C-alpha positions in Angstrom: -103.9 -221.1 -23.3 -100.8 -218.9 -23.3 -97.7 -220.3 -21.7 -97.7 -218.3 -18.5 -95.0 -220.2 -16.8 -92.2 -220.4 -19.3 -91.7 -223.4 -21.6 -89.2 -225.1 -19.3 -90.8 -224.2 -16.0 -91.6 -227.2 -13.8 -93.8 -227.8 -10.8 -93.0 -230.8 -8.6 -95.8 -232.1 -6.4 -95.0 -234.5 -3.5 -96.5 -235.6 -0.2 -93.0 -236.4 1.0 -90.1 -234.0 1.3 -87.5 -233.5 4.1 -88.8 -231.2 6.7 -87.8 -230.2 10.3 -90.2 -232.8 11.7 -89.4 -235.5 9.1 -85.7 -234.9 8.1 -85.3 -238.2 6.3 -88.8 -238.5 4.6 -88.8 -238.0 0.9 -85.0 -237.8 0.4 -85.5 -239.5 -3.0 -87.7 -236.6 -4.1 -85.2 -234.1 -2.9 -82.5 -235.9 -5.0 -84.8 -235.9 -8.0 -85.2 -232.1 -7.8 -81.5 -231.6 -7.4 -80.8 -233.8 -10.4 -83.4 -232.4 -12.8 -83.5 -228.7 -11.9 -80.4 -227.8 -13.9 -81.6 -227.4 -17.5 -85.1 -226.3 -16.5 -86.5 -222.9 -16.1 -88.1 -222.0 -12.7 -88.7 -225.1 -10.6 -91.2 -225.0 -7.7 -91.7 -227.9 -5.3 -95.2 -228.1 -3.7 -94.9 -230.2 -0.6 -98.5 -231.1 0.5 -97.7 -232.1 4.1 -100.5 -234.2 5.6 -101.6 -233.5 9.2 -104.0 -236.1 10.6 -107.1 -234.5 12.2 -108.2 -236.9 14.9 -110.5 -234.7 17.0 -114.2 -234.3 17.7 -116.4 -233.1 14.7 -117.1 -229.6 16.2 -113.5 -229.0 17.0 -112.5 -230.3 13.6 -114.7 -227.8 11.9 -113.2 -225.0 13.9 -109.7 -226.2 13.1 -110.5 -226.4 9.4 -111.9 -222.8 9.4 -108.8 -221.5 11.1 -106.6 -223.5 8.7 -108.4 -222.0 5.8 -107.9 -218.4 7.1 -104.2 -218.9 7.9 -103.2 -220.9 4.9 -102.3 -217.9 2.6 -99.9 -216.6 5.3 -98.2 -219.9 5.6 -97.1 -220.1 1.9 -93.7 -218.4 2.0 -91.3 -220.0 -0.5 -87.9 -221.0 0.7 -84.8 -222.0 -1.4 -84.6 -225.7 -2.2 -82.1 -228.0 -3.9 -80.8 -227.3 -7.5 -82.0 -223.6 -7.3 -85.6 -224.6 -6.9 -88.0 -223.0 -4.5 -90.1 -224.9 -2.0 -93.7 -224.3 -0.8 -94.9 -226.3 2.1 -98.7 -226.7 2.0 -100.2 -228.1 5.3 -103.1 -230.4 4.6 -105.6 -231.4 7.2 -106.5 -235.1 6.8 -109.4 -237.1 8.0 -109.6 -239.7 5.2 -108.9 -243.3 5.9 -108.4 -244.7 2.4 -105.6 -243.7 0.1 -108.2 -242.3 -2.3 -109.8 -240.2 0.4 -106.4 -238.8 1.4 -105.6 -238.0 -2.2 -108.8 -235.9 -2.5 -107.9 -234.1 0.7 -104.4 -233.3 -0.7 -105.9 -232.0 -3.9 -108.4 -229.9 -2.0 -105.7 -228.5 0.3 -103.5 -227.4 -2.6 -106.5 -225.9 -4.3 -107.2 -223.8 -1.2 -103.5 -222.7 -1.0 -103.6 -221.7 -4.7 -106.9 -219.8 -4.0 -108.5 -221.7 -6.9 -105.9 -220.7 -9.4 -104.1 -223.5 -11.4 -100.5 -224.4 -11.0 -98.8 -222.0 -13.5 -96.1 -224.3 -14.8 -96.6 -226.0 -18.2 -94.9 -229.2 -16.8 -96.0 -230.8 -13.6 -94.3 -233.8 -12.1 -96.0 -235.6 -9.2 -94.6 -238.3 -6.9 -96.8 -241.3 -6.0 -99.9 -242.1 -7.9 -102.7 -240.7 -5.7 -101.6 -238.1 -3.2 -99.2 -236.7 -5.8 -100.8 -237.7 -9.1 -104.4 -236.9 -8.3 -103.4 -233.7 -6.6 -101.5 -232.6 -9.7 -104.2 -233.4 -12.2 -106.9 -231.6 -10.1 -104.8 -228.4 -9.9 -102.8 -228.3 -13.1 -103.7 -225.8 -15.8 -105.7 -227.4 -18.7 -102.9 -227.5 -21.2 -100.2 -228.7 -18.7 -98.3 -231.9 -19.3 -98.6 -234.0 -16.1 -96.2 -236.8 -15.3 -96.4 -239.1 -12.3 -93.7 -241.3 -10.7 -94.7 -244.2 -8.4 -92.3 -245.2 -5.7 -94.5 -246.9 -3.1 -93.6 -250.4 -1.9 -97.2 -250.5 -0.5 -98.8 -250.2 -3.9 -100.7 -253.5 -3.5 -102.4 -252.0 -0.4 -103.6 -249.0 -2.4 -105.0 -251.2 -5.2 -106.9 -253.4 -2.7 -109.1 -250.4 -1.8 -111.9 -250.1 -4.4 -112.2 -246.3 -4.2 -108.4 -245.9 -4.4 -108.1 -248.3 -7.3 -110.7 -246.4 -9.2 -109.0 -243.1 -8.6 -105.6 -244.6 -9.6 -107.1 -245.7 -12.9 -108.3 -242.2 -13.5 -104.8 -240.9 -12.9 -103.4 -243.3 -15.4 -106.0 -242.2 -18.0 -105.5 -238.5 -17.5 -101.8 -238.1 -17.0 -99.4 -237.5 -19.9 -97.0 -240.3 -18.9 -96.5 -242.5 -15.9 -93.2 -243.8 -14.5 -92.3 -246.5 -12.1 -88.9 -246.4 -10.3 -88.3 -250.2 -10.9 -89.4 -252.8 -13.3 -91.0 -254.7 -10.4 -93.4 -251.8 -9.8 -94.1 -251.5 -13.5 -95.1 -255.1 -13.6 -97.5 -254.6 -10.7 -99.1 -251.7 -12.5 -99.4 -253.3 -15.9 -100.9 -256.5 -14.3 -103.5 -254.3 -12.5 -104.2 -251.9 -15.5 -103.2 -253.7 -18.7 -105.0 -251.2 -20.9 -102.4 -248.6 -19.8 -99.2 -250.7 -20.2 -98.0 -248.6 -23.1 -98.2 -245.5 -21.0 -96.0 -246.7 -18.2 -92.2 -246.5 -18.4 -89.4 -247.1 -15.9 -87.2 -244.2 -14.7 -85.3 -244.9 -11.5 -84.7 -242.6 -8.5 -81.5 -240.6 -9.1 -78.4 -241.3 -6.9 -75.6 -238.9 -6.3 -72.1 -240.2 -7.2 -70.4 -236.9 -6.5 -68.6 -237.5 -3.2 -65.5 -239.8 -3.4 -64.4 -242.0 -0.5 -61.2 -240.7 1.0 -59.8 -244.3 1.5 -60.9 -247.6 0.1 -62.4 -250.3 2.3 -59.7 -252.6 3.6 -61.8 -254.9 5.8 -65.5 -255.8 6.3 -65.7 -255.0 10.0 -67.9 -251.9 10.3 -71.4 -253.0 9.2 -74.1 -250.4 8.4 -77.9 -250.7 8.0 -80.0 -247.7 6.7 -83.8 -247.9 6.7 -86.9 -248.4 8.7 -86.9 -250.6 11.8 -89.8 -252.8 10.7 -90.3 -256.5 10.0 -90.3 -256.1 6.2 -86.7 -254.9 6.3 -85.4 -258.0 8.0 -83.7 -256.1 10.8 -84.4 -258.7 13.4 -82.6 -261.4 11.4 -79.8 -258.8 10.7 -79.2 -258.4 14.4 -79.2 -262.2 15.0 -76.7 -262.7 12.2 -74.5 -259.9 13.4 -74.3 -261.5 16.9 -73.2 -264.8 15.3 -70.5 -263.2 13.2 -69.4 -261.0 16.1 -68.8 -264.1 18.2 -66.4 -265.2 15.5 -64.7 -261.8 15.2 -65.3 -259.4 18.2 -63.9 -256.5 16.2 -67.1 -256.3 14.2 -69.5 -253.4 14.8 -73.0 -252.6 13.5 -74.6 -249.2 13.0 -78.4 -249.2 12.5 -79.8 -245.9 11.1 -83.5 -245.5 11.1 -86.6 -245.6 13.3 -89.7 -247.8 13.6 -91.8 -250.0 15.9 -89.0 -252.5 16.4 -86.4 -250.0 17.7 -86.8 -250.7 21.4 -87.1 -254.4 20.9 -83.9 -254.5 18.8 -82.0 -252.6 21.5 -83.3 -255.0 24.1 -82.3 -258.0 22.0 -78.8 -256.6 21.4 -78.4 -256.7 25.2 -79.7 -260.3 25.4 -77.2 -261.3 22.6 -74.4 -259.6 24.5 -73.5 -257.3 21.6 -75.0 -254.1 22.9 -71.6 -252.4 23.1 -70.9 -253.3 19.5 -74.2 -252.0 18.1 -75.1 -248.3 17.6 -78.6 -247.1 17.0 -79.0 -243.7 15.2 -82.2 -241.9 14.2 -82.9 -241.1 10.6 -80.4 -238.6 9.2 -80.4 -236.2 6.3 -79.0 -237.4 3.0 -75.6 -235.8 3.3 -75.1 -237.2 6.7 -76.2 -240.7 5.5 -73.6 -240.4 2.7 -70.9 -239.5 5.2 -71.8 -242.6 7.3 -71.5 -244.8 4.2 -68.0 -243.4 3.5 -67.0 -244.3 7.0 -68.3 -247.8 7.1 -67.1 -251.0 5.4 -70.2 -252.9 4.4 -73.9 -252.2 3.9 -76.2 -255.0 4.9 -79.7 -254.8 3.5 -81.8 -257.9 4.3 -85.2 -256.7 3.2 -88.0 -259.2 2.6 -89.4 -257.0 -0.3 -88.1 -253.9 -1.9 -89.2 -252.0 -5.0 -85.8 -250.4 -5.6 -83.4 -250.3 -2.6 -81.9 -246.8 -2.8 -79.5 -247.4 0.0 -77.9 -250.2 -1.9 -77.0 -248.0 -4.8 -75.9 -245.2 -2.5 -73.6 -247.6 -0.7 -71.8 -248.6 -4.0 -71.7 -244.9 -4.9 -69.9 -244.3 -1.6 -67.3 -247.1 -2.5 -68.8 -249.7 -0.1 -69.6 -253.3 -0.9 -73.1 -254.6 -0.2 -74.6 -257.7 1.3 -78.2 -257.6 0.0 -81.2 -260.0 -0.4 -82.8 -260.8 -3.7 -86.0 -259.1 -2.6 -87.5 -257.6 -5.8 -85.6 -254.4 -6.6 -81.9 -255.0 -5.8 -81.5 -258.0 -8.2 -82.6 -255.7 -11.0 -80.7 -252.7 -9.7 -77.4 -254.7 -9.5 -78.1 -256.9 -12.6 -74.8 -257.9 -14.2 -72.6 -256.5 -11.4 -73.8 -258.6 -8.4 -70.4 -260.2 -7.7 -68.5 -257.0 -8.4 -70.6 -255.0 -5.9 -70.7 -257.6 -3.2 -72.9 -260.6 -2.4 -76.6 -261.3 -3.0 -78.4 -263.7 -0.7 -81.8 -265.4 -0.6 -84.7 -264.1 1.5 -85.1 -266.6 4.3 -86.8 -266.3 7.7 -83.7 -267.0 9.7 -80.2 -265.5 10.2 -78.4 -268.2 8.2 -78.7 -266.6 4.8 -77.1 -263.4 6.2 -74.3 -265.1 8.1 -73.5 -267.4 5.2 -73.5 -264.5 2.7 -71.1 -262.5 5.0 -68.7 -265.4 5.3 -68.6 -265.9 1.5 -68.2 -262.1 0.9 -65.4 -261.9 3.5 -63.5 -264.8 1.8 -63.9 -263.1 -1.6 -62.9 -259.6 -0.4 -61.1 -257.7 -2.0 -59.7 -259.8 -4.8 -63.0 -261.0 -6.3 -64.8 -257.6 -6.2 -64.6 -254.7 -8.5 -66.2 -251.7 -6.7 -64.9 -249.2 -9.2 -66.5 -251.0 -12.1 -69.8 -251.5 -10.1 -69.8 -247.8 -9.4 -69.2 -246.8 -13.0 -72.1 -249.0 -14.2 -74.5 -247.8 -11.6 -73.7 -244.2 -12.3 -74.6 -244.7 -15.9 -77.9 -246.2 -14.8 -78.9 -244.1 -11.9 -76.6 -241.1 -11.7 -78.0 -237.6 -11.7 -77.2 -237.0 -15.3 -78.8 -240.2 -16.6 -82.0 -239.7 -14.7 -82.3 -236.0 -15.5 -81.8 -236.7 -19.2 -84.6 -239.3 -19.1 -87.1 -236.9 -17.5 -86.1 -233.9 -19.7 -86.7 -236.0 -22.8 -90.3 -236.4 -21.7 -90.9 -233.0 -20.2 -89.5 -231.0 -23.1 -90.2 -232.9 -26.3 -90.2 -229.8 -28.4 -86.7 -228.5 -27.5 -84.9 -231.7 -26.3 -83.3 -232.5 -23.0 -80.6 -229.8 -23.3 -82.9 -227.0 -24.4 -81.7 -227.0 -28.0 -83.8 -228.0 -31.0 -83.9 -231.8 -31.7 -82.2 -232.8 -34.8 
């Protein structure tokens, strides 16, 4: 087939991308587009945005017919990061399993494209099923299709028989498969050992562009960024903060995110008599999050399990030390610079690990840290340039990552 899209044109498929109704969701995909678009030809982001359809069957059929008629009018491209263009594709969803939802995303994009294949010769999808399956079902026959897995809930996907079967088909059909951490790669190779040679690790990209105006001089302004759910350890964080605040009433805590524990955390802050010292903020766009990191002194990230821990790297990029649990991803992310970047603590179902870690870090700060070195090392691992080069090497094997002929 002729190369209709240009040799370095790229399509990015994702079920997550920041939108007016979900400003924080998919910020890592947004960063990946911003990092990789330079050096490509035309870059088009297809955001298949799932809308659950929970209505009676007759009403659902009418909604689906109206959706089918109106869909072509909804596909107006808008400018996106890195000079890309963004197409939002609303997808009506009734599926319960991850596999069923993936088929619905693939069908929805097919309707939007009016049966035509995605024109780009390189297609990169985010998450194995809703992204990967959708890409494979809609790419042109000669396209190179790459998939990146981010999901911390991967084990739940693979527990569903239909989803596991579809996932194996994605691994078989794609050109190359990437996990954002070694921990995720280990999950995948354990589940699908026949495809272990096809799965590499390429991390999420992190921006190191904005410098902190003044260095951190004390660890008094704590910051948490993430979902307000049990898995993130936010309940223990609040308990630990209250204990440390009793020792130093100058401490403050800002919690950025939303989730089912939000109201309970606010209530508990009142019970602990620290409500005036704790600020709750909703999810914010990436640039606002980076501003908050430059204005705070310490990121506390007490997750029970994490595949990567983007906010940990973002904090170091913002010149802020971190207090983080050994919860899967961060110990690999910070390998070799744990003490330079802050303090790593064990995952325990109490507040003591956090309070003990804070006291140790407070006593070590600033003489026993090297935030500049930690930042330099992490930029070499996860900065825009490093991640873009890794992707371009796979996307454009004929011309090399910079567009010139390989030597």
